[in-house]
N, C-alpha and C positions, 0 to 999 in steps of 0.2 A: 047635149054635152058639147061644149066648144073645144076647138083644137088648141093644143099648147102653143106658146110662143116659140119655144125651141125644143128640139128633141135630139138627144145624143144617143144614137143606136149602137148596140153592141153586136159583136160577132156571134153568130148562131152556134150553139153547142148541141151535140148529138150523142146519144148513147144507144147502141143497138145490141141486142142479145137474142140468140136463137137457142132455146132449150126449154126445160120444164120450169114453170113458175106458179106460185100461188098468187093469183092476180088480186084477190080480195085483200090478202095481207099486204101486198105491195101498195095497193090503192090506199088502204087505211094508213100505212106508214107515211106515204107521201102527203096525204091530207094532214096528218099530225105534224109533220115537219113544217108545212106551209103555215099552219095556224100558230105553231110554236114560235115562228119567226115573224109574226105580226103581219102577214100578207092577208089582204082582203079581196073579195070579188070587185072587179072594176065596174061591172054593170049591175045595177041594183038588184041583187038577189037576196033571198032570205038569209038570216043569220045562220052560219054554219054550212051553207051551200056555196061551193066555189066553182061548180061546174057550169060552163057556158054552153057546151054542147056534148051530147052523148049519142053516138050513132052506131048501130050494130047492123051488119049485113051478113046474112046467112047464105053462103054459096050453096050449101046443101045441109041436110040435117045435122051432120057431124062437124062441119068446118064453118068458122065464122071469121069475119074481119070487123074491126071496130076502130072508131076514132073517139077520143075524149079530149076536149079542149078546156083548159083552165085559163082564164084571163084575169090576172091578178094585179093589184097595185099596193104600194106601200108609201104612205104619206110621210115624208121626212119633216117637212115644215110647210108653211103656207105657200111657199114658192117652188118647192122641189117635191117631185113624186117619182118613185121608181115604178116601172111597169115590167111585168114578166108574163110571157105567154108560154104555156106548157102544152105541147101537143103529144098525146100518148096514142100511138098507133100500134095495133095488133093485126098481123097478117097470117092467114092460114092457121088460126087457133083451133085446136081440138082438145076435148076434155080427156084426161088420163087419170089413172089412179096411182098414187104413190104410197108405198109402205114406209112408215117411219116409226121407229120404236114399237113395232108390232101392231100398229094401227093403220088403217087405210084412210087416205085423205084424197079429196078431189083437187086436182091441179090442172093446169093448162099448158099445152105444148105448142110452140110456134115461134114466130119472129116478133119481138117487141122493140119498138123504136120510140125514143123520147127526144123531141126537139125543144130546145129552150131558146127563146128570143127575149131580149131585154132592151130597155131604153131608160134614160134619165130624162124626165120632162121638166123643163123650167117654165114656170108660170102655167101650170096645167089647165087653168080655167081660161086662159087667153085674155086676162085683164090688161096686160101691158099693151097689147095691140089696140085696145079700145081707148086707152088714154092718149090724149093729144100730145102731151109733153113726154111721157115715158116712151111712147112708141118711137120717137125720134132718136132717143139715146139708148134704146135696148140693145142694139148691136154692139155699141161701144161698151156698155155695161157688162154684157156676157163675155165678149171676146178679149177685153182688156182688164177690167177691174175684178171680175169674178172668175177669171180663167183657172186659177189654181184650185179654187173651190169646186169648179165643175170637174176638173181632173180627179180630185179626191172623191167626189160623189160617184163618178164613173168607176173608179177603182173599187169602191165599196160595193157597188152592184155586181161587178165582175167577181169579187171575192164571194159574195153570197150565192151567185149563180153557180160558181165552181164548187162551192160546198154542197149545193143541192145535187149537182151532177155527180160528185163524189159519193154522196149518200145513195143515189140510185145504183151506181157502179158497185158499191159495197154490198148492196142487196143481192146483186147477181154474181158477186165474187170476182169482179173485174178489177184490174189495176187502176188506181187513181193516183194523181200527182199531188193530192192534198188530203190531209186527214179529215175524216168526217167529224161532225159534231160529237162530242163526248156524251151527250145526252141520248144519243141514238144507239141502238144495238147494231154493231158493225158485222153481224153474221149474215151469211147468205141465205135468204129465203126462209127464215125461221128454222134453220137446221137441215133443210133439204139441200144436200150437197151432191 
């Protein structure tokens, strides 16, 4: 896979939460959100699989740490691609039982951190660099002629990443500065409050 001609990086976004969580429900909802918004795996994975890496470290039989990496892309057109990296980190996770509506459920307690990184890639296949004519004018093309379009694309990716961050925060019942998508259930952890 060749490198893009230009890459506009965005500021990292982070959500941290320390409490009880139903991890499987959160994971499934995040996966649903990503698929619903047309994000796809960046590195050739099977259909429906967006995980790049899943690692679990058991410090002892009752406590575990884990890392989950999602490397996603969203093709806007032939020359523009959005890239989003999601790092889901769990530290000091232990299994607990939660009683909800008279039934016991398995949940996990610990510290959960979500890091979101994004970038807008212009000419993601690097074809402009290979062209003898276009390579000489690509700086001018990006910085002068297409500047406003690049700002609009950057703002669109920021909006989408902020919406995803708000979605995660709403799951944990945290304050968010933007409303989450109306298609998602904005309740904290499926009723576990």
